[in-house]
C-alpha positions as CSV (number, residue, x, y, z in Angstrom):
1,M,0.0,0.0,0.0
2,E,2.8,2.3,1.0
3,N,4.6,1.6,-2.3
4,T,1.5,2.3,-4.3
5,N,1.2,5.7,-2.6
6,K,4.8,6.5,-3.3
7,K,4.3,5.6,-7.0
8,H,1.3,7.9,-7.2
9,F,3.2,10.8,-5.6
10,K,6.1,10.4,-7.9
11,A,3.7,10.3,-10.9
12,I,2.1,13.6,-9.7
13,I,5.5,15.2,-9.2
14,I,6.7,14.2,-12.6
15,G,3.5,15.5,-14.2
16,I,3.9,18.8,-12.5
17,L,7.5,19.1,-13.6
18,C,6.6,18.2,-17.2
19,T,3.9,20.8,-17.2
20,V,6.3,23.4,-15.8
21,I,8.9,22.6,-18.4
22,A,6.3,22.8,-21.2
23,C,5.1,26.1,-20.0
24,A,8.6,27.4,-19.7
25,A,9.4,26.3,-23.2
26,T,6.2,28.0,-24.5
27,V,6.9,31.2,-22.7
28,G,10.6,31.2,-23.9
29,G,9.4,30.7,-27.5
30,I,7.1,33.7,-27.2
31,I,9.8,35.8,-25.6
32,W,12.3,34.8,-28.4
33,A,9.7,35.6,-31.1
34,L,9.0,39.0,-29.6
35,N,12.7,39.9,-29.3
36,K,13.8,38.5,-32.6
37,D,16.5,40.8,-34.2
38,D,15.0,42.4,-37.4
39,S,17.6,45.1,-37.5
40,G,18.7,44.1,-41.0
41,K,15.2,44.4,-42.2
42,D,14.6,47.7,-40.3
43,K,17.8,49.2,-41.8
44,S,16.8,48.2,-45.3
45,A,13.3,49.7,-44.8
46,Q,14.8,52.9,-43.2
47,K,17.3,53.2,-46.1
48,G,14.4,53.1,-48.6
49,K,12.5,55.7,-46.6
50,D,15.5,58.0,-46.4
51,R,16.0,57.8,-50.2
52,T,12.4,58.7,-50.8
53,Q,12.7,61.7,-48.5
54,T,15.9,62.9,-50.3
55,V,14.2,62.7,-53.7
56,S,11.3,64.7,-52.3
57,N,13.6,67.3,-50.9
58,D,15.4,67.6,-54.3
59,E,12.1,68.2,-56.0
60,D,11.2,70.9,-53.5
61,D,14.5,72.6,-54.0
62,I,14.0,72.6,-57.8
63,E,10.6,74.1,-57.4
64,K,11.9,76.8,-55.1
65,L,14.6,77.7,-57.6
66,A,12.1,78.0,-60.3
67,L,10.0,80.4,-58.2
68,T,12.9,82.7,-57.6
69,N,13.3,83.5,-61.3
70,N,10.1,85.4,-61.8
71,G,11.7,87.9,-64.1
72,F,11.7,85.3,-66.9
73,G,9.2,83.2,-68.7
74,A,8.4,79.6,-67.7
75,D,10.4,78.3,-70.7
76,D,13.7,79.6,-69.3
77,I,13.2,79.6,-65.5
78,F,17.0,79.3,-64.8
79,A,18.0,82.2,-67.1
80,G,18.4,84.5,-64.1
81,A,21.0,82.4,-62.4
82,D,23.9,83.1,-64.7
83,K,26.9,84.4,-62.9
84,S,28.1,82.9,-59.6
85,G,24.6,81.9,-58.8
86,Y,23.3,85.5,-59.1
87,V,19.5,85.7,-59.5
88,I,17.9,88.6,-61.4
89,P,15.5,90.2,-58.9
90,A,11.8,89.5,-59.7
91,G,10.3,92.5,-61.4
92,A,13.6,94.1,-62.3
93,L,12.9,93.8,-66.0
94,K,9.9,96.0,-66.4
95,P,7.1,95.5,-69.0
96,G,7.7,97.8,-71.9
97,D,9.0,98.2,-75.5
98,Y,12.3,96.4,-75.8
99,S,12.0,96.0,-79.6
100,G,14.3,98.8,-80.7
101,T,11.8,99.6,-83.5
102,R,11.8,103.2,-84.8
103,V,8.2,104.5,-84.7
104,K,8.7,108.1,-85.6
105,D,12.0,109.3,-87.1
106,D,14.7,107.8,-84.9
107,Y,12.5,107.3,-81.8
108,D,10.8,104.2,-80.5
109,S,7.2,104.1,-79.0
110,D,8.5,105.6,-75.7
111,G,10.4,108.5,-77.4
112,L,13.8,106.8,-76.9
113,P,16.4,107.7,-79.6
114,I,17.4,104.4,-81.2
115,P,21.1,104.5,-82.2
116,D,22.7,103.0,-85.3
117,L,25.0,100.0,-84.6
118,R,28.5,99.4,-85.9
119,D,29.6,96.0,-87.2
120,G,29.3,93.3,-84.5
121,E,27.6,95.6,-81.9
122,Q,24.4,94.6,-80.1
123,L,21.7,96.9,-78.9
124,Y,20.6,96.7,-75.2
125,I,17.4,98.6,-74.0
126,G,16.1,98.9,-70.5
127,Y,14.2,101.0,-68.0
128,G,15.2,102.7,-64.7
129,D,13.2,103.7,-61.7
130,L,13.2,107.4,-60.5
131,E,10.7,108.9,-58.2
132,G,8.7,111.6,-59.9
133,A,9.4,110.4,-63.4
134,G,6.9,108.4,-65.3
135,I,9.5,107.0,-67.7
136,M,13.2,106.6,-67.7
137,K,14.7,104.5,-70.5
138,F,18.1,103.8,-71.9
139,A,19.7,102.2,-75.0
140,F,23.4,101.1,-75.1
141,C,25.5,100.0,-78.1
142,V,27.5,97.0,-76.6
143,S,30.6,95.6,-78.2
144,A,30.5,92.1,-79.8
145,D,32.7,90.7,-76.9
146,N,30.4,92.2,-74.2
147,K,33.3,94.2,-72.8
148,S,32.3,97.8,-73.4
149,V,29.6,100.3,-74.3
150,R,30.4,102.8,-77.0
151,Y,27.3,104.9,-77.4
152,A,24.3,105.6,-75.2
153,T,20.9,107.2,-75.5
154,M,18.1,108.0,-73.0
155,V,14.7,109.5,-72.5
156,I,13.2,110.7,-69.2
157,G,9.8,112.4,-68.9
158,D,6.3,112.5,-67.6
159,F,7.5,114.5,-64.6
160,S,5.5,115.2,-61.5
161,N,5.0,118.9,-60.7
162,P,6.9,120.0,-58.9
163,F,9.7,117.5,-59.6
164,H,11.9,117.1,-56.6
165,G,10.9,120.6,-55.5
166,K,11.6,122.2,-58.9
167,T,9.1,123.3,-61.6
168,L,10.5,122.1,-64.9
169,Q,10.0,124.0,-68.2
170,F,9.8,120.8,-70.3
171,S,7.8,117.5,-70.2
172,N,10.6,115.2,-71.3
173,M,14.2,115.2,-72.2
174,S,16.3,112.9,-74.4
175,R,20.0,112.5,-74.7
176,H,22.4,110.7,-77.0
177,G,26.1,110.6,-77.7
178,E,29.4,108.7,-77.4
179,N,29.8,107.5,-73.8
180,P,32.4,104.8,-73.3
181,L,31.8,102.5,-70.4
182,V,33.7,99.3,-69.4
183,I,31.5,96.3,-68.6
184,D,32.3,94.2,-65.5
185,S,34.4,96.9,-64.0
186,S,34.5,97.9,-60.3
187,D,36.0,101.3,-61.1
188,E,33.8,104.4,-60.8
189,Q,32.7,105.6,-64.3
190,M,30.5,108.4,-65.6
191,L,27.4,108.3,-67.8
192,W,27.3,112.0,-68.8
193,E,27.0,113.8,-65.4
194,S,25.9,110.7,-63.5
195,K,28.2,108.5,-61.4
196,V,28.2,104.8,-62.4
197,D,29.0,102.2,-59.7
198,E,28.4,99.0,-61.6
199,V,28.0,97.8,-65.2
200,V,27.6,94.0,-65.2
201,M,26.6,91.6,-67.8
202,Y,24.5,88.6,-66.7
203,K,24.0,86.4,-69.8
204,D,21.6,88.6,-72.0
205,V,20.8,91.1,-69.2
206,L,22.9,94.2,-68.5
207,H,22.7,95.8,-65.0
208,V,23.8,99.4,-64.7
209,K,23.8,101.0,-61.2
210,L,24.0,104.8,-61.0
211,S,25.1,105.8,-57.5
212,D,24.0,109.4,-58.3
213,Y,21.9,110.2,-61.3
214,A,22.5,113.8,-62.3
215,M,20.1,115.6,-64.6
216,P,20.8,119.0,-66.2
217,T,17.9,121.4,-66.5
218,F,17.3,124.0,-69.2
219,P,17.2,126.9,-69.8
220,D,18.7,127.7,-66.3
221,N,21.6,125.2,-66.9
222,Q,21.4,123.7,-63.4
223,V,22.2,120.1,-62.4
224,M,19.8,118.1,-60.2
225,H,21.4,115.3,-58.2
226,L,18.6,112.7,-57.8
227,G,20.3,109.7,-56.1
228,E,20.6,106.0,-56.9
229,V,19.1,104.5,-60.0
230,N,19.2,100.8,-61.2
231,I,18.8,100.1,-64.9
232,W,18.1,96.6,-66.1
233,M,18.6,96.1,-69.9
234,K,17.8,93.3,-72.3
235,K,19.5,92.4,-75.5
236,V,17.3,93.4,-78.5
237,T,16.6,90.4,-80.7
238,E,15.3,90.7,-84.2
């Protein structure tokens, strides 16, 4: 009888131990599955994610670059970034008549004298901004190598009254004549009575910065100093 009880007790103990071992194995398997190292898979997925993000960023940058060149048409959105990444300011090239077509005698539709070109020269036309003047327009005869200006013309008019505190006896004024200027020079130059700080060629756009635009008045023969003027000029194409 005693031996039978011992056998039953041992059987119970063994059953309990087997159950514990089985449970431990099951729990261990679950823990192993949960902590399985998927780092290789994660790295591959992350790599793909990073690449997609980079492409997206590149597209955003291209779009931003396109939007900074508003001074040009959609067919040539990068035309403004021509020299050392310089971008032509939006709105610098004003709407107007850049044709160089003579409408009446030697004058275009804005009253600008259109000069005759010498062999190899190219005509550049552009507008400037000056407070109190409705129009300020220039034409330059540029050498074939884009290194110099030989001849210049201009028209300024539609003045406010008074104009910078002075009552003018004329509605507009035009000028023309030989006026050598060096392009891409940091030296101070003169455009008639006006001081020139910068004459820079950016592809087919010429930027002329007058640090002090000076305008003679007639018949009293005085000179009005009217400050800084920026002129943006385009090459005339036939």
